[in-house]
N, C-alpha and C positions, 0 to 999 in steps of 0.2 A: 424484639424484632421492631425495626424501625416503620413509622407509619407509613412511609411512602416505598417501601418493600416491596419488588414485583412479585405477585401470586401467579403460580401455574396451575391450571386445573387439567386434569387429565382424566378420561374415563378410561377403568383398568380394561375394560374390553376391546378398547381401544389399542392398548398395549398387548393384547393377546394372552390376558391374564382372567381367568374367571372370578367375576364379582364373588359368589359364593365362597371363593377360596378362604379358608380360616386357617388358624395354627401358627407355627412358627416357620417363617422364611417366606411369608410372602412380600414383605417388605423388602427381602434383599432381590428378590426376584423381579419387584414393581423397579426397585431403582436401576437394576441390570438391563432391564427391557427399556428404561426412558432413556436411559445414558445412549443405549445402542441405536435407538430411533434418533436422538438429538446429534450425535456423532455422524450418522450416516447421511443426515439431512443436507442436502446442498442451501447454502444461504441463500435467501430471495435477492437480495441485493448485496453486491460488493461495491465499497465506495473507496474512492481514490482523491489524489489530491487534483487541484485545479479543477473541482467541480465533477471529475469524474465518477460514473456511474455503470456498473454493469449489472443486467438481470438474466442470470445465467439459465434459469427455465424457459425464458421467452427469447434467447440468444440476441438480447437487443443490448447496445451500448449509447449512453449518453454522457455529455459533456456539457455542463452550465444549461441544461435543458435541450439541446440539440442533438439532434441522434446522429450519431456516426454511422457511415455506410463501411463497415468491415468484411472482409472475407471472413470465411470460418477458421482459417489457419489464425488470421488477425485476432480475430474474437478468442481463440484459445490461448495464443499467447499472453493477452493480457489478461485474460482469465487467470491463468496459471500464476503470473507475475503478482495480481491484486490478491489471490487467496493465500500468498506466502507472506503477507503482512509485511512487507519490507525486508525480507531475508534476501541476501543473493541466490540467486538461481543460476549454476553453470550451465553454459551452452548445451552440453549432454544432458543435462536433466531437461532442459526444455524441450530437446529432440526428441526423448525416450517419451515424455507427456504427450508429445503433440502427434510425432509420428511413429513412436513404438520402437524406436532404435538410436543409438550414440550416433554422431556425427563422424565418427570413424576418420577423425581426423581433419576434416574438410567442414568448419562451420560455417562456410559463407552463406548457405541458405537459411540459415538462422538469423544472421547479421543481416541477412536481405529483407527478410520478413521484418525483423524490428525498425530496420531504416524505415520501409514503407509504411508501418504502425506508427512511427513517431512524426512521420511527417503527416498523416491525417489527424494525429491529435494536436499538432503544431496548428495546423490549419483552423482549427476550432477554439484556440486559445488555452490548449493545455502544453505547451511546450514546456520541455525537459521534466515531464513526469517519470519516463523511464530511464534509468541511471545506469551507465555502464561502470561498471567496478573492473578495472584492469586487471585481466588475469583471472578475474574469478568469476566474470558472468555479468546480470543483469539485475535489477532490483528496481521497485516501485520507491519514487524519492518519497520520502517520509518528511511530515514537518519539523523543522530544526527547532523551534521556538516552542515555548511552552505559553498558554493562554496569559494574556496579559504583559508578555514580555516587551521590552522595546523594540522595535522595528531596525534601529540602528544601534550601533554601541556611542555612549556618551565619549566626547572628546573632553580632557581635561582644559583645554584651553584654544581658543580658535585664534587667538592675537598671536602673530609673530613675535620672538624672542627679538630683542632689538640687538645688532652684532656687537661681539666683544671688542673694546679699543684695542689696535693693533699696538705692539710692544715697540718703544723708540718712539712714538708720537704722543703728543700729547692732546686731551682734547679740551678744548675752551668751550666755556659757557657762552653763549651769544648774551651781551648784555645791553 
């Protein structure tokens, strides 16, 4: 085990397992109970690009430390997109997650809410956080570069090439 490996301390009675339980099978019961607790727990903070931070349990959203004033629907849309970790979410999936039904062929109300959410994000410096994937839906824009990568690609040469001489004309060196 690495010296800086995280350690998780859990009391068995917090997971509904009697500490006096002995014999075969308690480890499996512990693991199953722990995993179900971890999988159903809502994350404390969801982070996105542009300094975006959501606190779902408090229903608060921040961008670079500035609190965003979002409607309940805008907050839910942003939470749904952030929780998908950059995966494309269809308009119908967003509609089902937020309102409990499909768009029924009229996705305009989802697009209107996304537009207002984008405007509010842009106003606090998080422009282009929500990306449209044409014909598929929306996603949170992910960082395209690895840490330490160059910001711009290197060009082979910035000097223009001299023009090639034209046929039929001789070039003379200035003496």
